[in-house]
N, C-alpha and C positions, 0 to 999 in steps of 0.2 A: 504299458502300465507304470505309472509313477508312483513311488513309495517314500514317505517321509517317516523315519523311525523315530519313535517316542517312547518314553518310559515314564511311569507315574505310578502312584500308590493308591491314590484315592480319585474319586470322580471330579472333585473340584480341581486338582492338578491336572486331569485330563483336558478339562474344558479350556483352563487358562493356556497350557501348552498348546492345544489346538489353535486357539486364537493367535498365540504369540508367532507360531510357525506359518501358519497359512496367511496371515496379514502381510508377512514379507513378500509373498508370492502374488496374492489375489487380495483385492478389496472386498472382504467378506463382512457383512453386518453381524450383530450379536445375535445369535440363535441358539436354540437348545440342542445339545448333542445328546445322542443315544448311548446305549451301552456298547461293549466290546461286540463286534458281530454285527451291529445294526448298520442301516445305510443312512448317509448324510447327504441332503440335497442342499447346496449353497451356491446361489447365483449360476444356475444351470451346469453346476460341478456335482458329480456324484463321488462320495468318498465312502470307503469301507474300512472298519477298524478290524485288523488281524485278530483273530481269537487267540492266537499263542502269544506274539510279543507286544500287541496292542499298536503295532505301527499303522499309519494311515495310507491306505491304497486309494489311488484316484482310478475310477472306473471309466472305460472309454465305451464309446458307442459300439454295439454289436457283441460286447463281450457277455459271458454268462453272467446271470443274477447272482449266483451264490458264490462268489469269490470272497472267501473269508480268511485266506491265508496269504501272507505275502511271497511265500516261496515253498520249494519242495522241502527245505529244511524245517520249516515251521510246521508244516503238514505232518512230516514222520514224526516230529517231536510231540505234537498234539496226538497223533495216533497212539503213541508208546504210553503216553500219560493216562489215555483213556483205558487201554488195556491193562495198565498195571492198577488203576483205581478199580476196575472191574474184577480182577483176580483178587483184591483183597477182601471182596464181599463174599458172603456164603455161598450165594448162587454161582460166583465165579469159581471159586474152589471145587465145588461139585462138577462143574463143567470141565474143569482143567483134568479132574480125576478121570472122568469118563472118556475125555480125549486121549488120556496116556494109556488107557486100556484098549483102544482102537487100534486094530491091525495096521490101518492105514498110516498112523504116526510112526510105525516101525519102519514101514517102507520109505516114508519121506525122509526120515533121520539117516536111513541107510543111504539113500542117493545123495543127501546133502554132505555126509561124511567122506564120500569118494572124491570131493573137490579138494584141489590142492591146499587152497586157503584154509578149509575146514581141517585139514590134517595138520597144519602147522599150529592153528590154534589149540587143537587138542593136545598136541604135543607140549606147548608152552604150559597149558593147564596142568598136565600131568607132572610136569617137571616143578611147577609152583607147589602143587600139592604135597609131593613127595619132600620138599624142602621144609615145608611148614609141619610135617608129621613125621618124626623119626620112626615111629613104630611102623608106619605103612612102608618106609624106606627099608628096613630091616627085613620085613616080610616079602618085599620084591627081591631083595637080594637072595633070600632062600629060595624063592620061586625060581629065579634065573639060573642058581646053581644046579636045582633039580632038573630044570629042562635042558642045560647043556649037557648032561649026561645022556639024554635021549638021542636017537639016531637024527631026528630032525634037527635038534639043537645043535649038534655037532656040524651037520652040513651048513647050517646058518652062520656058525661060527668060523668054519673054514672060509666060506664065501666072504665073509666080512674082513677076515685076516689077510685073505689074498688081495683084496680091494685096497686095504690100508697100506699093505707092503709096497703098492704101486705108486703111492704118493711120495713127495719129497720127505714129508715128515716120518712116514714109515720107513723110507730107506736110511735115513739117518739114525732112527731108533735100532735098526738092525745092526748097523756098523758099530754103534755104541755098545749094544748088548754083546756083540762078538769080541770086541775090545776088553769089555769088563770081563767077561768069562775067560778070555785067555790069560788076562792077569790074575785072576783069582786062582786059576789053575798052576800058574807059574810062581804063586807066592808073593809076597810083598818086599819092597826094597828096605833094607836096613839103612836109614838115613845117616845115622852116626858113623858107620862103617864107611858110607860113601863119601862123607866129608873128611875122614881120615885119609882115604885113597887119594882124593883130591889134593888135600895138603901134601902128600907124598910125591904126587906126581907134578906139584907146584902149578896147579891149574892150567895146564898146557894141553893142547890137542895132541893126540897120539899119532896122527898123521903128517900134519902140517906144521906143528910146534906152536900155533897161534894161541892167543889168549882171549880172544873176543868171542862172545856168544857161546860159552861152552854149554854143551848138552850131554844127556845120558845116551850112551849107545850100548847095544846089546851084541856082544861078539858074535853069538848064535841067536839070530832072531828069534821072537816069541812066536812068529808064524811057523817057524821050521823046529819047534820043540825046545827053544831055549827057555832059561828061567830067569828070576830076578835076584839070583845069587850074586854076592859082590865079585865072584871070580868072572861072572859073565858080563861084568859091566866095565866100561871104559869112557874116559871122557874124549869127546870130539867136538869141533867147532860146528856151526850149523850147516855150512857149506859141505864139509866132509861127511857128516852125517847124512845129508840129503843126497850126496854123490854115492855113498855107499849102498844106501836102500836096505832091501831085505837081504843083501848078499852076506854070506859068511866071510 
């Protein structure tokens, strides 16, 4: 099947476009052209106009008589337009309401929602709907909070947390949480006092006496019950600090 795609707004433009396009391929005399969907016989060549896009389709021998679409895309678009046009009518609205009450529709929807692609589309629609409606988002947070207090909600949250902790992001967040918790319990560093101590010690490492890459070291590490008080802090270079590690 050979197709020549054309686009026009009126019947006159369609006729002129047909003549100009087909004269390049075939020597076709001037003849009358039918409407979209009609069959055109020109010099033993049969052509059909696509009902959707208006393209010209050449029909070969042995093909079906009712070829009125240039491809599957045009066929699906035409079916959709017909259905949308029918649903806008009063008869179409009543038919759709009857179909919604039919129990078969619920079974079909239930089967279709089990497909992976349908689940992904449903989640995307719900997220978009929550973003556009803050009131629905607030209600959802309340429902989730109430559900998390139930036995089933606690089990689901426990499984989700266990699964998240096994991921690289979850492992990093646990380490960061432990570090922040340990620092909060041990207090905050007094930076003014620390700068005074550095000046008194002349910005030198207390182990090797170097002055490059000076860092803060805890005499008693935080992991072993140390604090961020100025008495527990000492300046060490990076290599000495790494060599000392968590030892006292």
